[in-house]
C-alpha positions as CSV (number, residue, x, y, z in Angstrom):
1,M,21.5,-21.2,-7.8
2,A,22.4,-21.5,-11.3
3,S,20.5,-18.9,-12.6
4,L,22.2,-16.3,-10.3
5,N,25.6,-17.6,-11.5
6,V,23.7,-16.7,-15.1
7,Y,23.1,-13.1,-13.4
8,S,25.9,-12.9,-11.8
9,V,28.1,-13.6,-15.5
10,L,25.8,-11.0,-16.7
11,A,26.5,-8.6,-14.1
12,V,30.5,-8.3,-15.0
13,L,29.5,-7.6,-19.0
14,F,27.6,-5.0,-17.4
15,L,30.1,-3.9,-15.8
16,T,32.8,-4.1,-18.2
17,C,32.7,-5.9,-21.7
18,G,29.6,-4.5,-23.0
19,A,31.2,-1.0,-23.6
20,V,32.9,-3.0,-27.0
21,M,29.3,-4.0,-27.8
22,A,27.9,-0.4,-27.6
23,T,26.5,2.0,-30.0
24,K,28.6,4.8,-30.8
25,E,25.7,6.8,-28.7
26,N,25.0,4.5,-25.6
27,D,28.8,4.3,-24.9
28,Q,28.9,8.2,-25.5
29,I,26.6,8.4,-22.5
30,I,27.8,5.9,-20.6
31,K,31.7,7.3,-20.6
32,E,30.1,11.0,-20.1
33,N,27.9,10.5,-17.2
34,N,30.6,8.0,-15.7
35,C,27.9,5.4,-15.5
36,E,29.9,2.1,-14.7
37,T,31.2,4.0,-11.9
38,K,27.9,5.3,-9.8
39,M,26.9,1.7,-8.9
40,G,28.3,-1.2,-7.0
41,S,28.3,-4.7,-8.5
42,P,26.0,-6.2,-5.8
43,C,22.9,-4.0,-6.5
44,V,23.8,-4.3,-10.3
45,L,23.2,-7.7,-9.6
46,E,20.0,-7.2,-7.5
47,A,19.0,-4.7,-10.5
48,F,19.4,-7.0,-12.7
49,T,17.9,-10.2,-11.1
50,N,15.0,-7.4,-10.7
51,I,14.4,-7.1,-14.3
52,F,15.4,-10.2,-16.0
53,E,13.2,-12.5,-13.1
54,T,11.4,-10.2,-11.5
55,R,12.9,-10.7,-8.3
56,S,12.7,-7.5,-5.7
57,I,15.3,-4.9,-5.3
58,S,15.8,-3.1,-1.9
59,N,15.5,0.1,-0.5
60,K,19.7,0.5,-0.7
61,C,19.8,-0.5,-4.3
62,C,16.5,1.8,-5.5
63,G,19.0,4.3,-3.7
64,E,21.8,3.4,-5.6
65,L,19.9,3.1,-9.0
66,D,18.8,6.8,-8.2
67,V,22.2,8.0,-7.8
68,L,23.4,6.3,-11.2
69,G,20.3,8.1,-12.9
70,K,17.4,7.6,-15.5
71,F,20.1,8.7,-18.5
72,C,22.7,5.8,-17.3
73,H,20.1,3.4,-16.2
74,S,18.2,3.5,-19.9
75,A,21.7,3.9,-21.7
76,L,23.7,1.0,-19.8
77,V,20.3,-1.5,-20.6
78,K,20.5,-0.9,-23.7
79,R,24.1,-1.4,-23.9
80,T,23.5,-5.0,-22.2
81,L,20.6,-5.6,-24.7
82,E,22.9,-5.8,-27.4
83,N,24.9,-8.7,-26.6
84,P,24.3,-11.7,-28.3
85,L,23.2,-13.5,-25.3
86,F,20.2,-11.5,-25.2
87,K,19.0,-12.3,-28.9
88,D,16.2,-14.6,-28.1
89,I,15.1,-12.4,-25.5
90,S,12.1,-9.9,-26.0
91,L,13.5,-6.2,-26.1
92,A,10.7,-4.9,-25.7
93,K,9.7,-6.5,-22.6
94,I,13.4,-6.0,-20.9
95,I,12.7,-2.4,-21.7
96,A,9.5,-1.8,-20.4
97,K,10.3,-3.7,-17.4
98,S,13.4,-1.2,-16.8
99,I,11.6,1.4,-16.7
100,Q,9.1,-0.6,-14.2
101,T,11.7,-0.7,-12.1
102,W,13.4,2.5,-12.3
103,N,10.0,3.8,-11.6
104,N,9.0,1.3,-8.7
105,C,12.6,2.9,-7.2
106,I,11.5,6.1,-7.9
107,A,8.1,6.4,-5.8
108,L,9.5,4.5,-3.2
109,I,12.3,6.5,-2.6
110,D,10.2,9.8,-2.7
111,S,7.5,8.0,-0.8
112,P,7.2,10.0,2.4
113,Y,6.6,6.4,3.7
114,P,9.3,4.3,3.3
115,S,8.6,0.4,3.7
116,P,10.6,-1.4,6.5
């Protein structure tokens, strides 16, 4: 349960505080594409736990991730990883997991046979 609270805090950071630490490139991408308004908090939390804890992500949240778009998804993950809380995490591993999450969601959405 404690880890869920940690990821809730990370989701809030992702949505609100990350801009202070963002590189100009990521910050510009996020602002120009209104990335922070395209995905609801519950789905942000689900995506984070999928990426950082390898938990599942629902079809609904995969749909929201699709609406968010790959460009925004990538920029938001990179901005989040700039936070000092992640200094001891393997950036390559998290980036790879975020790409895997994206690909899995898009494959699920594009599948002619959605899972129940």
